[in-house]
C-alpha positions in Angstrom: 9.7 2.7 0.4 6.4 0.9 -0.5 4.6 -1.5 1.6 2.5 -4.2 0.0 0.3 -6.9 1.5 0.4 -10.4 0.0 -1.8 -13.4 0.7 -1.0 -17.1 0.1 -3.6 -18.9 -2.0 -3.0 -22.1 -0.1 -2.6 -21.4 3.6 -4.3 -17.9 3.5 -1.5 -16.3 5.6 -0.8 -12.6 5.0 2.6 -11.1 4.5 3.7 -7.5 4.5 6.5 -6.8 2.0 8.5 -3.5 2.0 10.2 -2.7 -1.3 11.8 0.2 -3.0 9.9 1.7 -6.0 12.5 0.2 -8.3 12.0 -3.3 -7.0 8.2 -3.5 -7.6 8.5 -6.2 -10.2 10.8 -8.3 -8.0 8.2 -9.0 -5.2 8.0 -12.5 -3.9 5.9 -14.9 -5.9 5.8 -17.9 -3.5 4.8 -18.2 0.1 7.7 -18.6 2.5 5.6 -20.9 4.7 4.2 -23.5 2.2 5.9 -22.5 -1.1 2.6 -21.9 -2.9 1.6 -18.9 -5.1 1.0 -15.6 -3.4 -1.3 -12.8 -4.7 -1.1 -9.1 -3.9 -3.9 -7.7 -1.8 -5.2 -4.3 -2.7 -5.7 -2.1 0.3 -6.8 1.5 1.0 -4.1 4.2 0.7 -2.5 5.2 3.9 -2.5 9.0 3.1 -4.7 11.0 5.5 -5.1 14.7 5.0 -5.7 16.6 8.2 -5.9 20.3 8.9 -6.4 23.4 6.7 -5.1 24.1 3.2 -6.2 21.0 1.3 -9.3 22.5 -0.4 -9.7 25.5 -2.7 -12.0 27.2 -0.1 -9.3 26.9 2.6 -6.5 28.6 0.6 -8.5 31.7 -0.3 -8.6 34.6 2.0 -12.0 35.5 3.5 -12.0 39.1 2.2 -12.0 38.1 -1.5 
């Protein structure tokens, strides 16, 4: 499931829309509050890598 943020061009309210990958082209185009056009806001990815093993120096043993 994907989460997208949309903002109304008229009332400036933000809406969070959760869709399946197959339904990306079917996202809402109008604001449910004032019925004006909504635009998708681009946000930072929510992936956070923590811990060991994400870099080439972490996966190699110290003796090599």
